[in-house]
C-alpha positions, 0 to 999 in steps of 0.5 A: 639624829646627828651623825659624826664624821670628818672634814680635811686639815688645811695643811699636811703635817708639819715636821711629822711623818705620815698622814694626820690620821695615824698620829700618835694621841696617847697611845693610839693613832689619832683616828682611832682616838677621835672614834673612841671619843664620839662613840663614847660620846653616843653612849652618854647621849644617846641621840648621836650615830658616829659616820663616816666622812671623808674631806670637807663633808665628801663621802667615803668611797662606797658610802651613801651621803649621811642625811640631816645633822652632821658633828664634824672634827678636823682630822688633825684634831685631838678631841675627848668625848667630855667635847663631844658630849658637851657640843652635842648637848649644845646642838639640840634643836639648833638650825644654824651651823655652828663652830666651836671653841673653848673658853677659860685658860684652856681656850687662851692657851689653845689660841696660843698654839694655834701659830697664828692661825683661827681655823675651825676644830669642831663644827656642826652642820644643820642639814645640807652638804658641809662645804668648806665654805660653810665650815670657815663661816659657822657661827662660834660658840663657847664650851666651858672647859670647866677646867682646873688650875694646877701649879707647875714648878718651873727652873728659876732663870725662867723668871718665876717658880711656878706656872699655872697649866689648866687641867680638863676633860674637854680637850679640843687641840690641833695636833698637825704640827709637831709641837702641837702634838706634843702638847696635845698628848701631855695636856691629855696625859693626867685626865687620861691616866685618871680615866683609864686608872681611877675609873670611869664611874663613882662605884669603879673609881671607888673600887680602884682607890679602895685597893691602891689604898691597900696596897699603898699601906697610906692614904697619902695622894702620890703614893696611892696615885703610883699604885694604880696601874693598868698592863695589857696583856702580855706584859712582861715587867722585871720585879727590880723595875719601877712602874707607877701610874702607868696605862700599858698597852699589850706586850709592853717589856720594861727591864731591870731597874727601869723606871716608868712613871705617869706614862702611856705606852703603847702595843709592844713599846719597850724600856729596856734595863735602866732605862727612864720614862716619866709623863711620856707617851710612846707609840706602838713599838717604841722603844727606849733603850739600855740607860736611855732617858725620856721626859715630857716626850712623845716617841713615834711608832717603832722609834727609838730613844 
């Protein structure tokens, strides 16, 4: 049985407020997203149990030492359940410490955003105390990101018409620097919205997509995707607002003639009248004020644009 936990980041968040655990990732604090990733992976791979460990394997106050093998994620790393699931599948029966890295274009892109630092993000400790030295010296193992390359148009003055970005559900991304946090959210946005809006299994996806086709009156992917919206409890959306392809938490408010597309709005987020939010992540209580504009952005808890 493999237990899960955390080890300390080598430095505090840079250019960001608060501890690493509270950094905003896809509408929730980073620690909560990490816990969900482990819990979802446990449901898929029944040989894991999530534990709670402190920095570099030191137990949280009141906890007994967790025996046996452990899968530890750095406290400032954004990762998905697909990454945890694949890592768990690779450690079955292994007796040596392992350090996981992503392969493919996703790994190359991650290396560029590492800001010149080659540091462990996700580590398997076979047994015993997970010291900083063991974490650092664990043998590298490459995970297949199973990525798709998508072409993204860029302005002509950038020197190219298109750039290719890897799209994958297997994310493992440091988020301790403001630039890393931005990219962790942007790269995770499309997979998160697809799983959250279209469904997590074949049956659920078929039902939701069929209903979206009926509502859209078309099979055009863009029009169908626009009809996929998840609304939390107590949301207030003005009839004249445009809301397409979004995940809305509880108590979200969207004002008159506002436009919100491809966005994640956490609990209590507000887009005021004529506000524009496209491909953004708004933290709890964040606000885009009247006629405010946010694109490809992350807005922290209770902050305003």
